[in-house]
C-alpha positions in Angstrom: 4.9 -5.4 13.3 7.0 -8.0 11.6 10.8 -7.8 11.1 11.8 -7.9 7.5 15.5 -8.6 7.0 17.8 -6.8 4.6 18.5 -8.7 1.4 18.2 -8.8 -2.4 15.6 -10.3 -4.7 14.6 -10.4 -8.3 11.8 -7.8 -8.8 9.2 -8.2 -11.5 8.5 -11.1 -13.9 11.1 -12.8 -15.9 10.6 -14.5 -19.3 9.9 -17.9 -17.6 7.1 -16.5 -15.4 3.7 -18.2 -15.9 2.1 -14.8 -16.0 3.9 -11.7 -17.0 2.9 -8.2 -18.1 4.8 -5.5 -19.9 5.0 -3.2 -16.8 6.6 -6.0 -14.8 9.6 -6.3 -17.1 12.4 -6.6 -17.3 13.0 -8.5 -14.1 15.9 -7.0 -12.2 17.8 -7.5 -9.0 17.1 -5.1 -6.1 18.7 -4.7 -2.7 16.5 -3.7 0.3 17.4 -2.4 3.7 15.8 -3.9 6.8 12.5 -2.6 8.1 9.5 -3.6 10.2 6.1 -4.0 8.4 2.6 -4.1 9.8 1.5 -7.7 9.9 -1.9 -6.5 8.8 -3.4 -3.8 6.7 -4.3 -0.7 8.8 -7.8 -1.2 10.2 -10.6 1.2 10.6 -10.2 1.0 14.3 -6.7 2.3 13.9 -7.4 4.9 11.2 -10.3 6.3 13.2 -8.0 7.1 16.1 -6.3 9.5 13.7 -9.3 10.9 11.9 -11.1 11.7 15.1 -8.1 13.2 17.0 -9.4 16.6 18.2 -5.9 17.9 18.7 -5.2 18.0 15.0 -5.7 21.0 12.7 -7.9 20.8 9.6 -5.5 23.2 7.8 -3.2 21.0 5.8 -1.1 23.9 4.7 0.2 24.8 8.2 3.2 23.1 9.8 1.0 20.6 11.7 -0.6 17.3 11.3 -4.1 17.5 9.9 -6.9 15.0 10.1 -9.2 13.9 7.3 -12.3 15.9 6.5 -15.4 13.7 7.1 -16.4 11.7 4.1 -19.8 12.6 2.7 -20.9 9.0 2.3 -20.4 5.7 4.1 -17.3 4.5 2.4 -17.6 1.0 3.8 -20.7 0.5 1.7 -22.0 -1.8 4.4 -19.0 -4.2 4.2 -17.9 -3.6 7.8 -16.0 -1.2 9.9 -15.2 -1.8 13.6 -13.7 -5.0 14.8 -10.7 -5.5 12.4 -11.9 -4.5 8.9 -9.4 -2.8 6.8 -9.5 1.0 6.4 -10.4 1.8 2.9 -11.1 4.5 0.3 -8.3 6.9 1.5 -6.1 8.6 -1.1 -2.3 8.1 -0.8 -2.3 11.5 0.9 -4.4 10.2 3.7 -2.2 7.1 4.2 0.9 9.2 4.5 -0.8 11.7 6.8 -1.7 8.8 9.1 2.1 7.9 9.2 2.9 11.5 10.0 0.4 11.5 12.8 2.0 8.3 14.2 5.4 9.9 14.1 4.1 13.0 16.0 2.5 10.7 18.6 5.3 8.3 19.1 8.5 9.9 18.0 9.1 6.9 15.7 9.2 7.4 11.9 6.6 5.4 10.0 5.7 5.5 6.3 4.1 3.4 3.6 6.5 1.1 1.7 8.1 1.7 -1.6 7.0 -0.5 -4.4 10.2 -2.5 -4.2 9.9 -3.0 -0.4 6.4 -4.1 -0.8 7.2 -6.8 -3.4 10.2 -8.0 -1.4 8.0 -8.4 1.7 5.2 -10.0 -0.2 7.5 -12.6 -1.9 9.1 -13.5 1.5 11.9 -15.2 -0.2 9.9 -16.8 -3.0 10.6 -16.5 -6.7 7.2 -17.8 -7.9 4.1 -16.0 -9.1 2.6 -16.2 -5.6 4.4 -16.4 -2.3 3.3 -20.0 -2.0 4.1 -21.2 -5.5 2.7 -21.0 -9.1 -0.6 -22.8 -8.6 -3.3 -20.2 -8.4 -5.8 -22.8 -7.1 -4.2 -22.4 -3.6 -4.7 -18.6 -3.6 -7.9 -18.7 -1.6 -6.0 -20.0 1.4 -4.0 -16.7 1.5 -6.1 -14.0 -0.2 -9.6 -12.6 -0.5 -10.0 -12.1 -4.3 -12.8 -12.3 -6.9 -13.3 -16.0 -6.6 -13.8 -16.3 -2.8 -14.4 -12.8 -1.4 -18.2 -12.6 -2.1 -17.6 -9.1 -3.6 -16.5 -7.4 -0.3 -13.4 -7.0 1.9 -13.0 -9.1 5.1 -11.5 -8.7 8.5 -7.7 -8.7 8.4 -5.7 -11.8 9.4 -8.4 -14.4 8.7 -6.4 -16.3 6.1 -2.9 -17.8 6.1 0.1 -15.4 6.2 3.1 -15.6 3.9 6.4 -17.2 5.1 7.4 -14.0 6.9 4.1 -13.7 8.9 2.5 -11.0 6.8 -1.3 -11.4 6.3 -3.4 -10.2 3.3 -0.5 -9.1 1.3 -2.5 -10.3 -1.7 -6.2 -9.5 -2.0 -8.6 -7.9 0.4 -7.8 -4.2 -0.2 -5.0 -3.0 -2.5 -2.2 -1.2 -0.8 -0.7 2.2 -1.5 3.1 2.4 -2.1 5.2 5.5 -2.3 6.0 5.3 -6.0 4.7 7.1 -9.1 3.5 4.6 -11.6 5.5 4.4 -14.8 5.0 1.5 -17.1 8.7 1.6 -18.2 10.3 2.3 -14.8 11.9 -1.2 -14.6 13.7 -0.7 -17.9 15.2 2.4 -16.4 16.2 0.9 -13.1 19.8 -0.2 -12.7 20.2 -3.9 -12.0 21.3 -4.3 -8.4 19.8 -0.9 -7.4 19.5 -0.2 -3.7 15.9 0.5 -2.6 14.7 2.2 -5.9 11.9 4.7 -5.7 10.2 6.8 -8.3 9.3 9.9 -6.4 5.9 11.2 -7.6 5.6 14.4 -9.6 1.9 14.1 -10.4 -1.1 13.0 -8.4 -1.9 10.1 -10.8 -1.0 7.5 -11.5 0.7 6.1 -8.4 1.4 2.5 -7.6 -1.0 0.2 -5.7 0.1 -3.3 -4.9 -1.4 -6.7 -3.9 -4.6 -6.8 -5.9 -8.1 -6.5 -4.3 -11.1 -8.4 -3.3 -12.5 -7.6 -6.8 -9.6 -8.9 -8.8 -8.9 -12.2 -10.5 -5.8 -14.4 -9.7 -3.7 -12.8 -12.5 -3.8 -9.5 -10.8 -3.4 -10.9 -7.3 0.2 -11.8 -7.7 3.5 -10.7 -6.1 4.7 -8.8 -9.2 1.4 -7.3 -10.3 1.1 -3.5 -10.4 -2.0 -1.4 -10.3 -2.0 2.3 -11.2 -4.2 4.8 -9.4 -6.9 6.6 -11.4 -8.7 9.9 -10.9 -11.9 8.0 -11.7 -11.6 6.5 -8.2 -13.0 9.8 -6.9 -15.3 10.8 -9.8 -18.5 11.0 -7.5 -17.0 13.4 -5.0 -19.2 16.5 -5.3 -16.7 18.8 -3.6 -14.8 21.5 -5.5 -11.9 20.9 -5.3 -12.3 17.2 -4.8 -11.2 15.7 -1.5 -7.4 15.2 -0.8 -8.3 12.5 1.7 -10.9 10.2 0.3 -11.7 8.2 -2.9 -15.4 8.0 -3.1 -15.3 5.1 -5.6 -12.4 3.0 -4.2 -13.6 0.9 -1.3 -11.0 -1.6 -2.6 -8.0 0.6 -1.6 -6.2 0.6 1.7 -2.6 0.5 3.1 -0.1 -0.9 5.6 2.8 0.8 7.2 6.5 0.2 7.7 9.1 1.4 10.2 12.6 1.6 8.6 15.3 0.1 10.8 17.5 3.1 10.0 15.5 6.0 11.4 15.8 9.4 9.8 16.7 12.6 11.6 13.9 15.0 12.5 14.9 17.2 9.6 14.9 14.2 7.2 11.5 13.0 8.4 10.0 16.5 7.9 11.5 16.7 4.4 10.1 13.3 3.6 6.5 14.1 4.6 6.7 17.5 3.0 7.6 16.2 -0.4 4.5 14.0 -0.5 2.0 16.2 1.3 2.6 19.2 -1.0 1.9 17.3 -4.2 
């Protein structure tokens, strides 16, 4: 994991940005507390340790960690699994349950980042459209996106990292954050807010960041926001549809963070509960 220092940054796209979308405005100052972030997206090798753990209950309603039900199709679609390929196709629920499993295993609290934490880490001190500047022609050095991916995800860490040592923050698979998606959230956020978070109240839409191997350069930016969609699981034949997997989203994954300030056991339990019961 990479140490991300506390600090402040301008979140979103201001009027001078070369590319700006309505849901990225207005740009506003945000303060972030220190945390560690995974240098890479969580890989299949790591996620499978969780999904195959025989000590875990399948009953997600009991006070225990549950493991994913087996997917009914090969969610990799032949793009690669073992050896460092990013885990993909899980719902936000699965990403947070993985974090809860790590907490149970290690006694260390992990979670996925908030939208603000994610953008802060992606920018790594930059104020430009991309962590390396405004020229999208250099994007292929840092990100697997529509122009260079060949239509599939790649092993993590093959391209250059940002200035804080984080790989694949842009492109490859998109990354879940904790937030509910709201197009107008920035206009309701107080300038100078400390670690803002829009706690979800509905399953969709929630915020995915970073763009994906399918996306063009205008989506594969530090400020770009993607909203989750129920259509990502339209082919799941189960009734009710899986809480764990998105049958039609091989372009979605996640990475984890460890806050410097660790919560108490009660606070950790309350955090996981508020997400896993929705």
